[in-house]
Steps between C-alpha positions, in 0.01 A plus 500: 500500500702823565513764230817504300722795561509756217865606559412871464667735744285627790533854652396589849572781750677411827530723809830486694520687835822670586661543839431878499123444461480563122329239282656445155280369223662271234363370175611132500496281177497119538468207264399143573770230429324173422815303556565633848132546575519846651498862395839647424586861556559689171535872607395756749463872458473761776180710443536728810389507865157491634342833586415574873129464434546182306322617191790567268867441400760763567808513272841421657831661441677346194824311554828670425669419180820279521811695563335791664591406863825682495511779747745775554567656834569875515636662811407856560588728786198674644508785754242703696436741215426218260248352739329837562493570129330164441248566778407838358464358145303189593267667747425787258604761757756671282261521201228647720749763634618585157137545385421722792771759462751644258793275439752694708258514811424130455868385474581711810218331698599155397867561566418615860270213557765248400765675719266473805410139424867413496593717788188530733715638786675783320396858445447655152830679524694177446353454153761753376800275562300171467398568124863511404530120527135409421313573185170681538238597238571872540842508334563875544558446877312591811616752754360590832342822353346300221337261731374781729343680196338180388344429833366854522353493156330167548362613839348816357365339183310180574394445144802257443414290797132490404580390147747233628246339741225512226733294274570264802134456569416432135739203503351334810396147428182534703343841546225365714728454807782687667716405789606757757803513733530779758824604669551764767831688467647735771623838382672811636349718229332823611386610151298202364133534585452118509756455778293515818504364853297181531551136579861403462579120533868580538436701813763758420285801560519630149231611259409253236361481144314202344626356177252284309594276211228397265588196281339239279458166686560283193847615392591709814574799279460843672202711371535811712640647820314724741631710787254559790527692831645304781224587748198338324406136534615244247146430377440869423837525317404196288158654413663824398750317274209304352330821392817612335497179291195630308736728322685189369183352368447250774143529616428340844738207479512214754752590775737224592644552856729320741429405851608832644163645393295227675308703759122515538513880482690485167255235364210722596658811340537309167140379523370849571691639200373225266855386430558144397778333689687179562727475794681239697334433832612363838386154588514567879233761472188438712272496199742330257611193703147352563448499116840327457405226745175439300665450164817321617357154479370550151763710324728208386224353269627445146239741369675782704840447353656769281554387149832700461632364829328184620668525844288814566143485609247779532146559629292816514250590759257794489436656831311796648726681746388757753720809529489738788580858417482853639284745301714792358204731443127537602272348249151338498441563868832338605727747683871544429709270718236230552600146461323316228500143370501433124479161320681448172557205272851369458667204326765295670736299273683241703805355335711192616844434369544132595858475361632776722287373798666155473842666478454721796351208704805293419731784614315531829510115570873503415555776767297307752689184434822685549395633841371153599835336425685757715265441798524129461880516502493672838533867396334713767208723396687805637782450250268517195442820317181707555341371177587133587350535848182643347478195275574261793217667707243497222559193291679246728385294798765397755438228753732323742417133537705292743772766501525513125396805300266433208431772237221473258323718245177665584317407184183688573680827566708460185195421286311802642804725423537378144132470409480841340843529364529693163139611493439853398180702425409773251221743598299675233173692463474388137373160375762327299627152418785412739738326254515781240526737797820328612648500148413856421619659824822305565390379841540141391860530406 
């Protein structure tokens, strides 16, 4: 004989998954109804949502009180100066400048900076008339002579710039890594020592100077700027700038570099100087592509997916690469100019963005289908554009059967073309976890 129901309320916890992946936990109270012979719902209370590790309950945001849903829209006119003022305030640049110099000098520098940000193609002489209709921090007004004196004083006394960059470096989110961007600028100057004749990618025959920007990879905030002679290699200019960072309290950080530095000579120079680096490599390299072919069949395993972006997969391979170099000096019985072979350990982080790969594959197939329709409709090959003819030659097969033209897709060629879409590789001499590396350097964004 079944036990008689007590009629007392019973409390239990219920998990209810949400569409966004969260799991809400409710405390549900029920009571047995002997007449209807089933449990009736009495009340339910939201306790919170389940923690990611599943061991606890996280509180949820409380509901708004009734009558608080009224919103008021305010329309406000915002101009360039308002935006630049907001940037200076939120980034901390204005505060760092005010802390590095007297208030008059700091306000002049900020005013000139805002003028050039709003008018990148105008000379400093235009600021005299421009400030009449635009409010600047230096309210007393800037003249051509004032700007000239300011530039001269700042050039002769570098204490202001040193203090400023010390403040900028102190705000860096991660002081263990620094990203470097190098730009070569042509110049007509005959008085600056750094302007020298060297490699000029513009091919205008002018002397050049290298401008290096050092910034924090996490928030993309600039830490320092360095000017280097235009006739020295990029890798030497980077190492020189890295030594200057020690003044800012950054001791041997990890260098984050773009694909422009991916040369075996540059990698070897960083290895010889015991400098930690992480740079983007080229997949078509003779020693990179075989490693990519080896990991491609395995990279899309669920265990290789990135937690912050499940469409991205990553695998790391440790290799020993042989470098061929020319000795710069005689040492250890090896004469200067001799060709030597050195073997060094490197780490290759292969990343695949499947979302972008599918998108680019779809775009290519759409272009192929467009060319196929034109050929099938009787358009002659000579009437197509150069890019369309290239697509027809590579990805389409044309056959005439019983006087009728048949155009089909060359599946194998298309699959070979798209097999390595949206792969990229990061090369480093430092052992590190690939996923935090992507997040901390900004390569994954």
